[in-house]
N, C-alpha and C positions, 0 to 999 in steps of 0.2 A: 504493500500500500504506500502510495506516495505521501510526501509531507503534506501536500495540499489536501489529499483525501483524508489523512489522519486529522488534520485541522478541522476539516468540514465535519467529520464524524464527531470530533470532540465538541464542536460548536452545537451540533444537533442534539447530542446527549445532554449537554449543559442546558440548552434551551428547554428541553423536555422536562428536565429536573425542576427548573424554575417554574415552568407552567404547572407541573404537578404539585409543587409546594404551594403555589398560589391557588391552584385548584382546591387543595385541601382546606385552605383558609376560607375559600368561598363555598365549600361543600356543606358547611354548617347551615342547616335550614334557617331561613330568615326569622321564623318565629322563635327558634331556639336562641339565636344570636340576640334578638330583641329581649328575650327573657334574661339572658346573661347580663345585658347592659342595665336592665331595670333593677336586677338584684344588686349590682355594684353601686348603682346610683342611689338606691334606697338606703344602703348602708352608709354611704358618704353623706347624704342629706340628713339622715337621722343623727349623725355625729356633729355635723357642722352647720346645718341649716342651709337654706337656699342661697343666700347672699354670699356666704363664705366658702361655698363648694365650687371648684373649677371643673370644667369639662375634662381637663387633663387628668385630674384625680380620678374621675369616674373611669376614664379610659385605662388608667394604670391599674385600678382595682379589677377591671374586667380582663386585663391582660391583652388589650388591643390598642390600636392607635386612635387618636382623637378623630381622625378622618372617618374611621368606621363608625364611631358614635354619631357623627354628623350625617352619615348616610342614612341612619335610622331615625334620627331626631334633629330637626332643623335648627333648634336653639336650646339653650339650657331651660328656658321657660317651658318649652314643649316637652322636654324630658321630665321635668319636675311634675308637670300636669299628668303625664302618663304614669309616673311612679305613684302619685296620689290616687289616681283612678284604680290602679292595680291593688294598692294597699286597702283602699276603701272596699273594693269587691271582696277581698280576702277576709277582712275583719268583719264585715257585715254578714258574710256567709258563716263564718266561725261562730259568731254570737247567736244568730238565729238557729243554727243547727244544734247548738248545745242546750238551748232553753228547754226543749221538750224532755230532756233527760233530768231536769231539775224541777223542784217543786217549791211552792210557797213564795213569799215575797223576796226570799233570798236568792231566787233563781237568776235574776238579772245581775246582781253583783257577783254571784258565783260564776256565771258564764263569763263575765268580763274579766274577772280575776284569772280564770284559766287562760283566756286569750292573752291577757297582759303578761302572764308568766311565760307563755310560749312564744309570744311575738312582741316583746317590749319595744323594740326598735320601730316596728310598724305603727304601734299605737302612739308612740312619742312623735313620730314623724307626722301622722295625720292630725292629731289633736293638739300638739304643742307647736311644732315648727310651722306648719301650714297656717295655723291660726294667727301667726304673727305677720303673715303676708296677705294683705287684703285681697289681692288679685286671685288668691287660691283658696279663699275661705268657704267657697261654695260646697266643697266636699265635706268640710267640717259640719256645715248645716245639715247636709244629707245624712251624715252619720248620726247626728243628734236626732234627726227625724226617725231613723231606724231604731235607735235606743228608746225613743218615746213610744213608738208603736209596739215594741216588744214589752216595754214596761206596762202599757195599757192592757195587753193580752194577759200578762202575768197577774195584774191586779184583778182583772175580771175572773181569772181562773180560781182566785181565792174566795170567790163568792161575794165580793164587794159590789153591790148593785149601784153604787153611786160614783163609779169611776168616771172622771172627766178628763179633759185634755190637760187641765192645770195639774192634776194629781200625777198624771203620767209624765208630764214634762218635769215636774219637781223631782220625782223619783229618778228619772233618767239623768237630769243634771247633777243631782246629788251623788249618784252612783258613779257616773263617768268622772266627775271631779275627784271623788275619793280614790278611784282606781288610778287616775293619773298621778295623784300625789304619792300613791304607793309605788308606782313605776319610777318616779323620781327618787324616792327613798331607797328602793331596791332591797326590801327586807321580806323575803318569802316566808319567814317564820311567823310573820304576823297575819298570814292569810285568813285564818279562822277568825281572828279578832276583828279584822277589817270587815269581813263578810257579815259577821254578826252585828257589828255596829251599823253598817249600811242598811241592813235588812230590818233593823228594829223599828 
């Protein structure tokens, strides 16, 4: 084989390898890559908040380049909104799914405590950090509405014939506020005490 032929073969092999490697990076399904970015962003935003989190940090946590992040999300605001939507859906589902397994007025705080213990970052992100950003507080209101609806259902199941919106809202606000304070304190040993106090 001539020098030219060897060079051409080497070039072709090298090019195939590069394409293959690039192909491997592109082979990750779009939905899976998006989920990877959302997970990394949720962790970063939960720690630092919206304003103090850079897209470079999100990319680093996801193990990809910033360019790839921008291919999926046009701006940091768009990424943050997507993270909040994902967190909202997950938390709302977790809370509503757990309620039927619990009884009495303690069902709401018990369900929230379980969710808070399993997903403290998600709850902190949605109810603390996003509440500080007026342009993103719509999801906070939606989660409050879910909590109020669940609280009303629980109150009705206890045989209280005079359940009204104010009662449900008061219970939901009190429970969510108490659980958030617990999340900030980070003391799992006090679970039973907190639930008992919130349900009283």
